[in-house]
N, C-alpha and C positions, 0 to 999 in steps of 0.2 A: 462503582456502585455495586453493593451486594444486596440481594433480595433473599431474605430468609423466611421460608414458609413456617408459620407458627402452628397453624392447624388447618385442617381440611375436613369439611363436613357436608352433610346433605340437609337442605332446608325444604320442608314439605308444606303443602297448603295448610292453613290454619283450620280449615274445615274439610272433611272428606268429600270428594266429588260424588254426587248422587249416582245411583246405579244406572239410571236412564241416560246419563251423560258419559258413561265410561268409555264408549267408543265413538270416535268422530271420523266421518268421511271428509276428505280434503276437497276443496273446490278445484276445478281443473287448472286454475292458474297456479296452484301449488303442486298438484299432481304432475303437471307437465313442466314444472320449473326445472331448469338445469342447475339451480343454485344448491348443490348438495355440499355446502361448506358453511363454516361459521363466519359471521361478520365480526371483525374486531372493533372495539371502540373504547375510549378512555374518558373518564370524567375527572378533571383535575381541579382539586380544591386547595387553594393556598391556605396558610395558617390564618385563622381568625379566632375570635373568642368562641364561636360556635364549634369550629373544627377541633379546638382543644378539648372540647367536652364530648368527643366521640364515644357513643354508647353502642358497642357492637351487638349487645343483646336486643336493644331497641331496634337496631337496623335489621337484624334477622327477623324480629317479630313483625315489622312492617312489610318485609319481603314475603313472609309467610301469608300475611293477609292479602297481599297483592296476588299471590299465586292462587288463592281461592277464586279470584276474578279471572285470572289467566290460567285456569286449571289445565288446558291442553299443554301449556309450556312446562308443566310439572310431570308430564307423561313422556311416552316414547313412541316414535314411529314404528308401526308394524311393517309397513312397506311404503311404496310411493303414494298410496291412495288412502291409507288408514292410520289413524293415530289412536293409541291406547292411552286414555286419560286415567292412568293407574296410580297417580299421586306418588310416583317414585321420587320426585323432588328434583331440585337443581343443586349444582355444586357451588359451595360457598367457601372460599379460601381466604385466610387472613395471613398477611405477610408483613414483616418488619423490614424497612430499608435501612441498611447499615452504612455509616460513614458518608452519607450524602444528604444534602438538603434538597427540598423540592426546587428552591430557587436556583441552585447550582445546576440541576438537571435542565431546567427550562432555559437557562442562559448558555448551556453548552452547545458548541457547534454540532455535537452528536445527539442533540436532544431527541430526534426521531428514533434513533437506535436505542437510546436509554429508556424512553417511554415504552417502547415495545417490550422491554424486559419486565414491565409491570402488568402484562397480560397474564391470564391464568396459565397453568401448565398445559403443554401441548398434548399430553397423553389423553386428555378427555375431550378433544375437539378435532374437527376436520378442517384444518387450515394449513396448507402447504406441506402436509405429510402424506403418508401412505393412505390409499383409499380404505374406507371401512364400510361395513354394512350399515344401512340407514338406521337400523334399530339400536346401534351402539352410540348414536349421537345424542348427547344431553342437550336439550334445546337452549338452556340458559346456564352459563358458567361465569361466575363472578369471582374477582379477587380484590380484597380491600387491602391496599398498601399504605402503611402508616410510616411517615417519615419522623425522624427524631425532632425536627423543627416544629412538628404539629400539623404539617400538610398531609393531605390524604389524596390518593389517586385510586379510583375504582376502575379496574380493568375488566372488560366484558367480552365474552364470545357469545354471539347470538345466532342460532341456526337459521340460515337464510332460507332454507326450504320452507319454513313456516312463517316467515315475517320479512317485510321490507322496512325501509327507514321510517316510514310513517307509523307502522306498527310498533317499532322500537320506541318512537316518541310517545305513543299511547301508553306503552308499558311503563315508561319512566314517569309520565304524568300521574298514572295510577299509583305507583310506588310513592311518589311525592305526597299525594293526598293522604295515604295511610300513615306516612312518616310524620306529617305535620298535623294530622287529625283535622285538616281543613278540606271539607268536601264541597265547598262553594263552586259551582260550575262543573262538578265531577260528572263524567259520563263513562259508563261501563264499556269495556271492549265489546264489539259486536261481531260475533262469529257467523251469525245466521245470514246477514246481508250479503256477504261474499259468496256463501254457498248458494244462495238463491239466484244470484246474478251469474255465477259460473258453476253450474251444477256438475257433480262428479261424472267422469266418464269411466268406461269399463277398464279394469286393470290390464287386460290383455292389450288394449290400445296403448296404455301408458308404457307397458313393457316393450312393445314394438318401437315406440318412439325413442325410448332409452337405448335400445339396441342400435337403431339407425344413427343416433347421435354418437354412440361409441365408435362406430365405424368411421364416421366423419372426423372425429377427433384424432383417430389413428392416422388419418391421411394428412393432418396438419403438421407442418414442420415448425417447431419453435424457433424464434429468431436467434441469431448469434448473441452470446452473452455480452452485456455492456454494463458499465458502472452507472448506477442510477443515483440521483440525489433527490431528496425530498425537501422542499423549502416552503415557507409560508409567507404570504403577502396580504396586507390589510388594505382594503379599499373603503375609505370613509364614505358616509352618506353623501357628503359634498362631491367627492370624486365620482361616485356612482351617478349622481345627478348630471354632472358634466359629461360623463360617458353616454348617458341616455340622450342628452341633447346632441352630441356628436353623431349618434347612430341614427338620427331621424332621416327618413326618406319618404318619398311619395307612397311607396308600397307599405311602409311600416311607420306611420306618423307618431305612434306612441309605443316605442319599444319598452319592454319590461326590464327590470334590473338584471334578471338572468340573461336575457337576450343580449343586452349591451355588454355585460361583463364577459359572457362566454365568447362573444365575437371578438372583443378586445384581446382576451388572453390567447385565443386560437390564432389570431392575426400575428401576435408577437412571438408566440411559440413556434409557429410555422416559419417566420422569418429567421429565428435562431436555428432551426433545423436546416434551412436552406444554406445559411452561412456555414454551418458545421459540416454538412454532408454533401452539399451541392444539390441543385434542383432535380437532377436526373435520378437521385437516390430516393426521392420521396414518392409516396403513393399519389396516384393521379386518377380522378380528382382527389383533393383533400377531403377526408371523411371526418365528420364530427358526430359521435354517438352521444346521445343525451338521455338520461332516465326521465320517464314521464310518469307522474302519479295519475292513474286513471280515475281515481275516485270522483273528482269534480267534473270530469269529462264524460262520464257515463250518463245514460238516460234511463231512469232518473239517476241523479248523482248518488253515490254511496256516502254514508257518513264518514267523517274523518277517522272515527274509531273502528272502522271495518278492518278486521284482522286478515292478514295474508299478504301474498305478493301481488298486490293490485297495481302492477307497474308494467310498462312496456318501454321500448326505445324509440326515440325520434332520430332519424338518420339524415344529417345535413351534408349535402355535397357542396363544398365551398368552391363553387365554380366561378363566381363573379370576381372575387378577390380584388376589387377596385376600391379598397378602403373599408373602414368599419361599417358604413351603411350597407355595402354589398354583402359582407359577411352576415350581418344581422338579417337581411332579407332572406338569405338562404336558411338561416336558423329558424326564422318565423315560418317559412314555408314548410320546414320539416315538422313543426308542431301541428300545422294544419293537416298535413298528411297523416300524422299520428291519430288525429281525431277521426279520420275516415276509417282507419283500420280498427280503432276501438269500437266503432259501430259494428264492424264485421264480427268482432269477438262476442257481441251480444246476440248474434243471429243464431239460427237453428244449427248451423255448422260452425259455431264459434270456436270449438276446440280445435277443429281442423285449421281454421285461420290462425289460431294462436300458435300451433305447431309450425306452420309454414313461416310465420314471422320469426321463429327462433332458429331457422335453418339458413344455410348459405355461408359463404366465406366472410360476409360482413359481420357474422356473429362469433368469429374467432376470439378466444380469450386474449390474444396478443395484439397489441396495437403496432402496426408498421410505422416507420418514420413518415410523418405527415398525416397520421391518424390520431385522433384524440377522443377520450371518453370523459364526459363531464357529468357529475351528479351533484345534487344539492341537498344538504341536510339543514337548510335554513328553515326557520319558522316551524320546527317540529316540537319546540318546547324543551329541548334537552338542556339549554342554557338556564332553565328555571328549575332544574332538578335539585331541590333542597331536601335532602334525606335526613335532616336534623343537624347539619353542620355547615349551613350556608349554601349559596349557589356556586356552581363551578365557574372557574375562570375560562376553562376550555371544555368543549365536548368534541372529542376528536375521533373521527371514523377512520383510524389508520392503525396498522400494526407492523409486523415485520414485512419488509419490502422484498418482493420476488420479481422475476423478469416479466411476469404477466402484468405487473403494475406500471410498466412504462407508459408514459403519456396519459396518465390518469390524473384527473383534477377533481377536487371536491370543494364545494362552498359550504361554509358554516357561519352561523351568526357570530358577530364580533361586538363586544361591548368593552369599552376602555375609557381611561381618563380623558382622552381627546375626542370622545364621541363614539357613536355606534357605526356599524357598517357590515361588511362581509369580509371574512378571512378566507382566502383561497389557498388550498393545499395542492401543490404541484409536484409531480414525480416525473422528472425528465432525465435524459442522458446527461452525464456530467458536463460535457462541453457545451451542450445546448443550454443548460441551466446557467453556466457561467456567462454565456453571451447574453442571455435574457437579463441577468442581474446587472449587467453593465449598460443596458439599453436605457438611455435618458428619457426617451419617449414613453417607455413602459413605466419607469420610476416616477414620472410626472404624476401618475395616478396611483401607483402601487407603493406601499411602504413595507419593506422587509420586516418580518416580525420573528 
């Protein structure tokens, strides 16, 4: 597959940002965030009557209108605490895909690697490359890839320093509204609520935290290189209902879809790791890190459209390991503990509590064998992103795979001819993935996709 860049330009807000909004202080959840890299994602649109009528000028125009609402994303960070809303704009790349159809890419055993080639050029993002000053990072970088068959893939790099998955969902819902001219139920992004809940702290404090983290990272040893495989599995709504029923216990009488699925996958991934490496080679106890959206858990709750990194981690120590109900009990307890620390983040010393939560060996970017990191991009609205050429078949939060991605799992919405559900993206060591794929108990609920 050859990807030929046709043009590369800057798209700016349709209206200039007022002078009183030209400088924005970041809330402390963004100031103190260690996420100084871009999140990759891909929106995959198969050929339809709509996609055949792709209008790039209309797409840029609706993006420009969206940036007027998300004016900070068209600016640049000055430092870890301040954003210049200077309307410099976002990068917009158009590329033609030569000698390949979208269908052939999606059916290829190398589909993950091929899809990663549809992301924007690496020279304008912080993702797997050399460190760069924060002011050099463009918050939003987009590439529209047009296939000869009429399919379209939009590759995105979104600066994690300023946004989490929920904010990304809000951005694309806003873009969809402007592209479709349908503003029913439209809610503007809310920058003020996050600032009010997590007020900025002094820059010297931020710099001291960054220096401490830098020293801690220098002491960490990356794991030995291992061949990784990324695979996808669909869990239908019926399969999810069965898993929830199997996960019931006295402690957790009504497990959520996430709890049941996370416990099920962790249970089988751990079994594969034990078979591959031996029990003594695994972390003890087994650790499961999970991303938590703090918005609905705060007091009072923040609106869904609140912008920023309003997230924390829940850390489950899977100590029971007596079947799915035991795993789910540990996961449920981890979310209860997360609620307690979220309360501390809202206290007078919330920033100190937030920093403490981001320290320690359990925050290493590398997962050891027997440790897993699970995040969910479900119900963010990404699967409804109709920018004028239909809704995407896939909204994929994945790009080029690095060693730090080992044992990472992401849930996304699934919609297909056989019904809806959740699609799980798993990145495991090659042998562990092969063992998992041959596990009949796992495949009773999971359909390879």
